[in-house]
C-alpha positions in Angstrom: -255.8 177.2 -66.5 -258.2 174.6 -67.7 -260.1 172.8 -64.9 -262.5 169.8 -64.7 -265.6 171.6 -63.5 -268.8 170.1 -62.1 -271.9 172.3 -62.4 -275.0 171.4 -60.4 -278.5 172.9 -60.2 -280.1 172.3 -56.8 -283.9 172.2 -56.7 -285.3 168.9 -58.0 -281.8 168.0 -59.2 -280.4 167.2 -55.8 -283.7 167.6 -53.9 -287.1 166.0 -54.3 -288.9 169.3 -54.5 -288.3 173.1 -54.7 -286.4 174.2 -51.5 -288.3 177.4 -51.2 -291.6 175.5 -51.1 -290.1 173.2 -48.5 -289.3 176.3 -46.4 -292.9 177.5 -46.6 -294.1 174.1 -45.5 -291.4 174.0 -42.8 -292.6 177.4 -41.5 -296.1 175.9 -41.0 -294.6 172.8 -39.4 -292.8 174.8 -36.7 -295.7 177.3 -36.3 -294.0 180.3 -37.8 -297.0 180.8 -40.1 -300.6 179.5 -40.4 -301.8 177.1 -43.1 -304.1 179.9 -44.3 -301.3 182.3 -44.6 -299.3 179.7 -46.5 -302.0 179.0 -49.0 -302.9 182.7 -49.4 -299.3 183.7 -50.2 -298.5 180.7 -52.4 -301.6 181.4 -54.5 -300.8 185.1 -54.7 -297.2 184.3 -55.7 -298.3 181.9 -58.5 -300.8 184.4 -59.8 -298.0 186.9 -60.1 -296.1 184.4 -62.2 -298.8 182.7 -64.2 -301.2 185.6 -64.9 -299.2 188.8 -64.7 -295.9 187.2 -65.8 -294.0 189.3 -63.3 -291.0 187.3 -62.2 -289.6 189.9 -59.9 -292.9 190.2 -57.9 -293.1 186.4 -57.8 -289.6 186.1 -56.5 -290.1 188.7 -53.8 -293.4 187.2 -52.7 -292.1 183.6 -52.6 -289.0 184.7 -50.6 -291.0 186.7 -48.1 -291.2 183.7 -45.8 -287.5 184.3 -45.0 -288.7 187.2 -42.8 -289.8 184.7 -40.2 -286.4 183.0 -39.8 -283.2 183.9 -38.1 -279.8 182.6 -39.2 -279.7 179.7 -36.7 -283.2 178.6 -37.8 -282.1 178.6 -41.5 -279.1 176.5 -40.5 -281.5 174.0 -38.9 -283.7 174.2 -42.0 -280.7 173.1 -44.2 -280.2 170.1 -41.9 -283.9 169.3 -42.2 -283.8 169.4 -46.0 -280.6 167.4 -46.1 -282.1 164.7 -43.8 -285.5 164.5 -45.4 -285.6 165.8 -49.0 -282.3 165.0 -50.8 -282.1 162.6 -53.7 -279.5 160.3 -52.1 -278.6 158.7 -55.5 -277.6 162.2 -56.6 -275.4 162.8 -53.6 -273.7 159.5 -54.1 -273.2 160.2 -57.8 -271.8 163.6 -57.1 -269.4 162.3 -54.5 -268.1 159.6 -56.9 -267.2 162.1 -59.7 -263.7 163.3 -60.4 -263.4 167.0 -60.4 -261.0 169.9 -59.9 -263.8 172.3 -58.8 -267.5 171.8 -58.0 -270.1 174.5 -58.2 -273.7 174.5 -57.0 -275.6 177.1 -59.0 -279.2 177.8 -58.1 -282.0 180.4 -58.4 -282.8 179.7 -54.8 -281.8 182.3 -52.2 -278.2 182.2 -51.0 -279.7 183.2 -47.7 -280.2 179.5 -46.8 -278.3 177.8 -49.6 -275.0 178.8 -48.0 -275.8 176.4 -45.1 -275.8 173.4 -47.4 -272.0 173.7 -47.7 -271.8 171.9 -44.4 -273.4 168.8 -46.0 -272.5 169.0 -49.7 -268.9 169.0 -50.8 -269.1 171.9 -53.2 -266.3 174.4 -53.5 -268.7 177.3 -54.1 -272.4 177.8 -53.8 -273.9 180.5 -56.0 -277.6 181.5 -55.4 -279.9 184.5 -55.9 -278.8 187.4 -53.7 -281.5 189.2 -51.6 -281.2 192.5 -49.7 -281.8 192.9 -45.9 -285.6 192.9 -46.5 -285.3 189.6 -48.5 -286.1 191.3 -51.8 -284.4 190.6 -55.0 -280.9 192.2 -55.2 -279.7 192.3 -58.8 -280.7 189.6 -61.2 -282.4 186.4 -60.3 -279.8 183.7 -60.7 -281.5 181.8 -63.5 -281.0 180.9 -67.2 -278.2 183.0 -68.7 -277.5 184.8 -65.4 -276.1 181.5 -64.1 -273.6 181.4 -67.0 -272.5 185.0 -66.2 -271.9 184.3 -62.6 -270.1 181.0 -63.3 -267.8 182.7 -65.8 -267.2 185.6 -63.4 -266.3 183.4 -60.5 -264.0 181.1 -62.6 -262.3 184.1 -64.2 -261.6 185.5 -60.7 -259.9 182.2 -59.9 -258.0 182.1 -63.1 -259.8 179.0 -64.2 -261.2 178.0 -67.6 -263.7 175.2 -68.1 -262.2 172.0 -69.6 -265.2 171.6 -71.9 -264.6 167.9 -72.8 -264.0 166.6 -69.3 -266.5 168.8 -67.3 -270.1 167.9 -66.4 -273.3 169.7 -65.7 -276.5 168.4 -64.1 -280.1 169.8 -63.9 -283.7 168.6 -63.8 -284.7 171.2 -66.4 -283.6 171.5 -70.0 -285.6 174.7 -70.6 -284.4 176.5 -67.5 -280.8 175.4 -67.4 -279.8 174.9 -71.1 -277.3 177.8 -71.1 -275.5 176.4 -68.1 -275.7 172.8 -69.3 -274.2 173.7 -72.7 -271.1 175.2 -71.0 -269.8 171.6 -70.9 -269.8 168.5 -73.1 -271.2 166.1 -70.6 -274.8 167.1 -69.8 -277.2 165.3 -67.6 -281.0 165.7 -67.1 -282.2 164.4 -63.8 -285.6 162.6 -63.5 -286.7 164.1 -66.8 -289.0 162.3 -69.2 -287.7 164.5 -72.1 -284.8 163.4 -74.2 -282.5 165.7 -76.2 -279.6 165.1 -78.5 -276.3 165.6 -76.7 -277.9 165.0 -73.3 -277.8 162.0 -71.0 -280.8 161.1 -68.7 -280.3 159.9 -65.2 -282.9 158.7 -62.7 -282.2 159.5 -59.0 -284.2 158.7 -55.9 
């Protein structure tokens, strides 16, 4: 059954900065970790990504901050992000759109993303799965993996994307092109790059 689907990235599409970095800063703010620990681990994580090109090690290091939070604290974190870091233009735009089914699809951990369902009217939130030690479980939910998980979920529901009437939104053409091209109506958020077949929107 064809359905009008909305596909949204999360970080820097609906938020002003990457949510996992906000979580690190939040950990310092509420005295979970020291500033020294914060800078040491962020630099180490970035070195894994930029120098070694090891995405798995990078993901595991950047998600290690989750070890300092329990579920109720992560729920409060979602409220903190929603109150202080959302692009309100994006929320208003999302709420104004016609849709049969809305999907938030992000590389960020589902460990805290799941709590945004309280604030954002998405039918499903799909994020990167982590194990009980907050290490990557399966594939990082990025690039073509997003497409696989979207298709798997919609197939389970018996839905097919109505290509002409569905929309997709992301801040990054390079990271989310496979997901964006699942639909005809593609939007780049706060991007200074322009591509044929894409619309650009500025959200604050």
